[in-house]
N, C-alpha and C positions, 0 to 999 in steps of 0.2 A: 792774766791771771782765771783761774780757774770758776767753775760755778761755788765750789768750797769758801773763795775768799772774799770771792761778789759776797757772799750769805752773808759770812761773817765781816760786811762793815755796814749793813740794812740792817744784822738786829740791831745794834746797840739805837741805830738812827729812830729805829719804833720806838722804845726806850723809855728814850730821851724825850720825845714828844710825846706819851703816855705819863711818863711821868710829867713836863710841861701844863697838861687838860686839868691831869689833878691836882694838880698846883695852885691851879685859876678858878679848877669851881673850889678849892675851900674856901680861900678868897672872899666869894661872890657867894658859897653859903654864911658867909661870919657876919659877913657886908652884911644880907637881908636878914639876918637872924636880929642881927642890931640896931638897923633901918627900925626894925618892925617894931620892937622895943622901945627904940626910943625917939624917935624919930633921925630922915639924913640930915636937917641941918647940924645935930647936932651931933652926931659920931665921926667923927677923926681918921686919918688913915692909918696914923700909929696906934688908935682900938680898937680896928680893922685887921694887922698888923698884928697886933696881942693876938687878940679870940684867934685867929688864923695858923699859929704859931711860922708864921714867915719874917722876912728880913722886911726895910722900910726898902733898901735894893731887890728883893725878888716884885716888892711889888711892883714898883715903878718897871721895872724887866718885863709889868706885864700889858700895863696899864697905867701909862703918860700923867694920870690926876685920874678926882678921884670923880667926873665928870666922865670922864671915861667909863670906866669903874659901871654907872652905871646904865650908858647909855645899853653898855652886853649882858647888863640885866633886864634893863628890859625887853632885848631882843628876847636871851636864852626864859623869863620865864613870862614872858606874856603874848610875842610875836612870834616870833618858832616855834609854838602851840601848836598850829591850826592846820597843816601837813597831816600832823599821824591822829588828831582828830575825824581830818576826812575822810582819809583813809578805812578809820575805823570804821566810821558808820557807811561810807559803804560794804564796805565785808557785811555790815550787821543786821543793814536793811534793807528788801530790796525792792521795795515800792520811792516812788517820788516822798508821795506825802512822807509818808516813815521815817524820808530821811532830813525831809525840811524840817522834822517835829523834833526829830532826835537831838541837830542842829540846836535848836533853840532853847534847847533844856540841857542842853550838853555850854552851852553859854550861861540859862541861868545859876545851873550849880558852880559853877567855877568864879561869876563872880559874883558870888553868895558869899563864897570863901574870901576872896581879895581886902585888903586892909584897905587903910590910906596910902603905904606905902605904896601895894600895887597900883593904888588909882595913880597915885605920881610918875610911876616906873609906863603908864599911858600915855601916855605926856610928854613922855625925852624923845625929844629928834633924836634920829640922827649928826654923828660929828664928823663926818667923812664923808665924802666922794661914793668910797668902795661900800662904806654901811647904808649911802644910799643905795648904791645900786641891789647890793645883796635881799635890802626888805624890800624892793621893787621884783627881786626873784619872788621871795614869799612870796608879794601882793600875786603874780603870778603864775604860781603853781596854786594860793589858793581858789582861783575863775577858774584854770584850767578843768580843779577836781568840782567847782561845784559847776559848767559849764559841763564836763560829763556827765556830771548826775540829772543835767532836765535833757542832757539829749539824750539820755539813756529810757529816763522814762515820752519819751517822746518818742523814743523807736519800739518801747513797749505796750504803748499808747493810754499811759496813766497820764500822760500829761501834755496838756495843747501845747496847740503845734500857732496858738494867735501869736508868741512871743519866739523869737530865738534865743535858744541855749546861752546862748554872750550874750545878747540882753539882762533873762532872765538872772547871770548868775550874776553883770552889774548891778542890779536892783540890787542883789540880800547882799554883796559885799556893801555897796553903798551905805545901805538902810542901817544893817549891824552896826558899819561901824562909826558913822555918823550918832548910836546911842548909844553905845560905850565909849567916845566921850562927851557927848554931854555928862552921860554918868560920871566919868572921868575926874572930873569939871568942878562937875555940883554932886555931892555922894547926897543927898537928898534927893538928884531926881526920879522918879520911877521906872527904874530899870526890868523889872519882872515886869508890871503894867503893859510897858511899851514893849519887850520882844515880844510877851504874847499878840499887843494889835500885829507886830509883824510879821508875827508870822499867818495866825488869819488873813492876813495882807495876801504874803506869800503861799499859800495854799488858796487860797481865789486866784488869783493868776492864773496858776499850776494849775485847775481844778474843772477836767473834762464837762463840766456843765453850759 
């Protein structure tokens, strides 16, 4: 088999994979829109299929049940956005305090636009070992970004070396995750005020004074 034959075999596989991703996105967009308007419990798989314009068998080819769809939405719309956020603020800000300030600002802006559905998605647990491992990888990636942020600050001389970069990363992740989960459980939780307190705490810990 020559290179041309191999290319002809692989190209359709790529198109099929792209088509699968497009269908998943259509299903998730339809579901998210319906959930926001009517609530998660009020929406059936049949309604999602109707709005997404897919057959039930197509839905079940991607998700075994509604809970699996919710878990996928939780990953894509809540937890898997952190890497992009960290990469952006690392590029746009050069010193440690500015990066921490921008990170808290990003969180406050995002949470201000979150709905009841988004809060519910925050609290949805992974449904399989593979999903748990994937979330762990995302968490590890975010922790690595934060450790790099503090390490670069320490090397540049704009962040205290009283604590290791790794411990500072754990502190930031643990604190912000706790605050966000508290808010997801209780929508009256003063998340903006608490994040501002957290920002002051982080800046006091990394301050050179």
